C-alpha positions as CSV (number, residue, x, y, z in Angstrom):
1,X,2.8,-15.1,28.0
2,X,2.4,-18.1,25.8
3,X,4.8,-19.1,23.1
4,X,2.4,-18.5,20.3
5,X,2.6,-14.6,20.3
6,X,6.4,-14.8,20.6
7,X,6.6,-17.1,17.6
8,X,4.3,-14.9,15.6
9,X,6.4,-11.9,16.5
10,X,9.6,-13.7,15.5
11,X,8.1,-14.8,12.1
12,X,7.1,-11.2,11.4
13,X,10.5,-9.9,12.4
14,X,12.1,-12.5,10.2
15,X,9.8,-11.5,7.3
16,X,11.0,-7.9,7.8
17,X,14.7,-9.1,7.7
18,X,15.3,-8.0,11.3
19,X,16.0,-11.4,12.7
20,X,17.4,-14.6,11.3
21,X,16.4,-18.1,12.4
22,X,19.4,-20.4,12.6
23,X,19.4,-24.2,12.5
24,X,18.2,-25.8,15.7
25,X,15.6,-23.0,16.0
26,X,17.7,-20.3,17.6
27,X,16.9,-16.7,16.5
28,X,19.4,-13.8,16.3
29,X,19.3,-10.2,15.3
30,X,20.2,-9.9,11.6
31,X,23.3,-8.1,10.5
32,X,23.0,-4.8,8.7
33,X,23.6,-5.6,5.0
34,X,26.0,-2.8,4.2
35,X,26.3,-4.0,0.5
36,X,22.6,-3.3,0.1
37,X,22.8,0.2,1.5
38,X,22.9,2.0,-1.9
39,X,19.6,0.3,-3.0
40,X,18.1,1.2,0.4
41,X,19.3,4.8,0.1
42,X,17.8,5.1,-3.4
43,X,14.5,3.8,-2.2
44,X,14.3,5.9,1.0
45,X,15.3,9.0,-0.9
46,X,12.6,8.5,-3.5
47,X,10.0,7.9,-0.7
48,X,11.0,11.0,1.2
49,X,10.5,13.0,-2.0
50,X,7.3,11.4,-3.3
51,X,5.5,11.3,0.0
52,X,6.4,14.9,0.9
53,X,5.2,16.0,-2.6
54,X,1.9,14.2,-2.3
55,X,1.4,15.5,1.2
56,X,1.8,19.0,-0.1
57,X,-0.8,18.3,-2.8
58,X,-3.3,16.2,-0.8
59,X,-3.1,17.1,2.9
60,X,-6.1,18.1,5.0
61,X,-6.1,20.3,8.1
62,X,-6.5,17.1,10.1
63,X,-3.4,15.7,8.5
64,X,-1.4,18.8,9.4
65,X,-2.5,18.5,13.0
66,X,-1.2,14.9,13.2
67,X,2.1,15.9,11.5
68,X,2.6,18.8,13.9
69,X,1.9,16.5,16.9
70,X,4.5,14.1,15.8
71,X,6.9,17.0,15.1
72,X,6.4,18.3,18.7
73,X,7.2,14.8,20.0
74,X,10.3,14.7,17.8
75,X,11.5,18.1,19.0
76,X,11.0,17.1,22.6
77,X,13.0,13.9,22.1
78,X,15.8,16.0,20.4
79,X,15.8,18.4,23.4
80,X,15.9,15.5,25.8
81,X,18.7,13.8,23.8
82,X,16.5,10.7,23.8
83,X,17.9,8.6,20.9
84,X,15.3,5.9,21.0
85,X,12.6,8.6,21.3
86,X,14.1,10.5,18.3
87,X,14.0,7.3,16.2
88,X,10.4,6.5,17.1
89,X,9.1,10.0,16.7
90,X,11.0,10.6,13.5
91,X,9.5,7.5,12.0
92,X,6.0,8.6,13.1
93,X,6.5,12.1,11.7
94,X,7.5,10.8,8.2
95,X,4.9,8.1,8.2
96,X,2.2,10.8,9.0
97,X,3.5,12.8,6.0
98,X,3.1,9.7,3.8
99,X,-0.4,9.1,5.1
100,X,-1.3,12.7,4.3
101,X,-0.2,12.0,0.7
102,X,-3.3,9.7,0.4
103,X,-1.5,6.9,-1.5
104,X,-1.7,3.8,0.7
105,X,0.9,1.9,-1.4
106,X,3.5,4.6,-0.9
107,X,2.6,5.0,2.8
108,X,3.0,1.2,3.3
109,X,6.3,1.0,1.5
110,X,7.7,4.1,3.2
111,X,6.6,2.8,6.7
112,X,8.5,-0.5,5.9
113,X,11.6,1.4,4.8
114,X,11.4,3.7,7.9
115,X,11.2,0.6,10.1
116,X,14.1,-1.1,8.3
117,X,16.1,2.1,8.7
118,X,15.7,2.3,12.5
119,X,19.0,0.5,13.1
120,X,20.7,2.9,10.7
121,X,19.1,5.9,12.4
122,X,20.6,4.6,15.7
123,X,24.0,4.8,14.0
124,X,23.1,8.2,12.6
125,X,22.1,9.6,16.0
126,X,25.2,8.1,17.7
127,X,27.4,9.9,15.1
128,X,26.1,13.1,16.8
129,X,26.6,11.6,20.3
130,X,22.8,11.5,20.5
131,X,22.9,15.4,20.6
132,X,21.1,16.0,17.3
133,X,21.6,19.6,16.1
134,X,18.5,21.8,16.3
135,X,18.8,22.3,12.5
136,X,17.2,18.9,12.0
137,X,14.1,20.0,14.0
138,X,14.1,23.1,11.8
139,X,14.3,20.9,8.6
140,X,11.1,19.2,9.8
141,X,9.5,22.5,10.4
142,X,10.3,23.6,6.9
143,X,8.8,20.5,5.5
144,X,5.6,21.1,7.4
145,X,5.5,24.7,6.1
146,X,5.9,23.5,2.5
147,X,3.2,20.9,3.0
148,X,0.9,23.5,4.7
149,X,1.5,26.0,1.8
150,X,0.9,23.2,-0.7
151,X,4.3,24.1,-2.3
152,X,4.9,20.8,-4.1
153,X,8.3,21.8,-5.6
154,X,9.7,23.0,-2.3
155,X,8.3,19.9,-0.5
156,X,10.1,17.7,-3.0
157,X,13.4,19.6,-2.7
158,X,13.2,19.5,1.1
159,X,12.5,15.8,1.1
160,X,15.5,15.2,-1.2
161,X,17.7,17.4,0.9
162,X,16.6,15.7,4.1
163,X,17.4,12.3,2.7
164,X,20.7,13.4,1.2
165,X,21.9,14.8,4.6
166,X,21.1,11.4,6.3
167,X,22.8,9.4,3.6
168,X,25.9,11.6,3.7
169,X,26.2,11.3,7.4
170,X,25.8,7.5,7.5
171,X,28.3,7.1,4.6
172,X,30.8,9.4,6.4
173,X,30.3,7.4,9.6
174,X,30.8,4.1,7.9
175,X,33.8,5.2,6.0
176,X,35.5,7.0,8.8
177,X,39.0,5.8,9.6
178,X,39.0,5.1,13.4
179,X,42.2,3.1,13.6
180,X,44.6,3.8,16.4
181,X,47.9,5.0,14.9
182,X,50.3,3.6,17.5
183,X,54.0,4.2,16.9
184,X,56.0,1.0,17.2
């Protein structure tokens, strides 16, 4: 492979804030900016809500088929305890809901937030030892049902609840006291 596609990929990753180019041209994975998490959580919560609402209002039968296919992939990854598969399929599931909402600006913003949140999701899934409870598969199913029934208020509520649960788990994980209390 030539250097050009690699350089282009690194430029794109840098633009997304996932890598940092250091002096003398070395590139490293960017740190997670924990001080920016409240703003990220605000944005992702809003996008879960608005995209799920819009999907409930604007979805087509074809959209539902795509959403269900991504949900089946997510459920399989959860059953297989495949953390990287869960991260990828969760992203695709929520991105397909955003697409069903028919607002390309929201869909684009949400896709960006979902991509930025992948590293946080890795922490999130590791907090469950990569054995995500079945209730999270059920949460997705409830979202699909609200979207299918065009129940906008329930879709909004489920989107908010889904985001709140993720935010709470990540906050708890970050704040957990893991010090060794060794008697001296």
